C-alpha positions in Angstrom: 20.0 -0.7 -7.9 23.0 1.6 -7.5 21.0 4.5 -8.9 19.1 4.6 -5.7 22.1 4.7 -3.4 21.4 6.5 -0.2 17.8 7.7 -1.2 15.1 7.1 1.2 11.4 7.7 1.4 8.3 7.3 3.6 5.0 6.8 2.0 2.0 7.2 4.4 -1.4 6.2 3.4 -4.5 6.7 5.6 -7.8 5.1 4.6 -11.2 6.6 5.1 -11.8 4.1 7.9 -8.9 5.5 10.0 -6.6 2.6 9.3 -3.2 3.6 7.9 0.1 2.1 6.7 3.6 3.4 6.4 5.7 2.0 3.5 9.5 2.5 3.6 11.1 -0.7 2.5 9.2 -1.6 -0.7 10.5 -0.8 -4.2 8.6 2.3 -5.5 8.5 4.5 -8.6 6.8 7.9 -8.6 6.2 10.9 -10.6 4.8 14.1 -8.9 3.2 16.8 -11.1 3.0 20.3 -9.3 0.5 22.7 -10.6 0.8 26.4 -10.2 -2.9 26.9 -11.0 -5.8 26.1 -8.7 -5.8 22.5 -9.8 -4.6 19.9 -7.3 -1.0 18.4 -7.6 -1.0 14.9 -8.9 1.1 11.9 -8.1 1.5 8.6 -10.0 3.1 6.0 -7.8 3.8 2.3 -8.3 4.5 0.2 -5.2 5.8 -3.4 -5.9 5.1 -6.6 -3.9 2.4 -5.3 -1.5 0.3 -7.8 0.5 -3.5 -7.9 0.0 -3.9 -6.5 3.5 -1.8 -3.5 2.7 -3.6 -2.8 -0.5 -7.0 -3.0 1.2 -5.9 -0.1 3.4 -5.7 2.4 0.5 -7.8 0.8 -2.2 -10.6 3.1 -1.2 -11.9 6.4 -2.5 -10.6 9.5 -0.6 -7.5 7.8 1.0 -4.9 10.4 2.1 -1.4 9.9 0.7 1.8 11.6 2.0 5.2 11.1 0.4 8.4 12.3 2.1 11.8 11.9 0.4 15.4 12.4 1.4 19.0 11.5 0.7 21.7 10.2 2.9 21.7 11.6 6.5 19.5 14.5 5.5 16.0 14.6 7.1 13.1 13.6 5.0 11.1 16.5 3.4 7.5 16.5 2.0 7.3 15.9 -1.6 3.6 15.3 -1.9 0.6 15.6 0.4 
């Protein structure tokens, strides 16, 4: 776990029904692909040990996902939206 020392994140997921969840304390792995063309950016994200209730919030088509990342005392910055 030392490879993640001082790293922090905030993953916000809003469902189409208006319900949302903020995830900050779970173990995650992610990869963001930025496209310079008119294609949308893509993110693959694995979130470990989520409850069924949390999964139900964003297990819908057209959920909105925002990932902010940071290190140490620095403020979080948008990585994916």
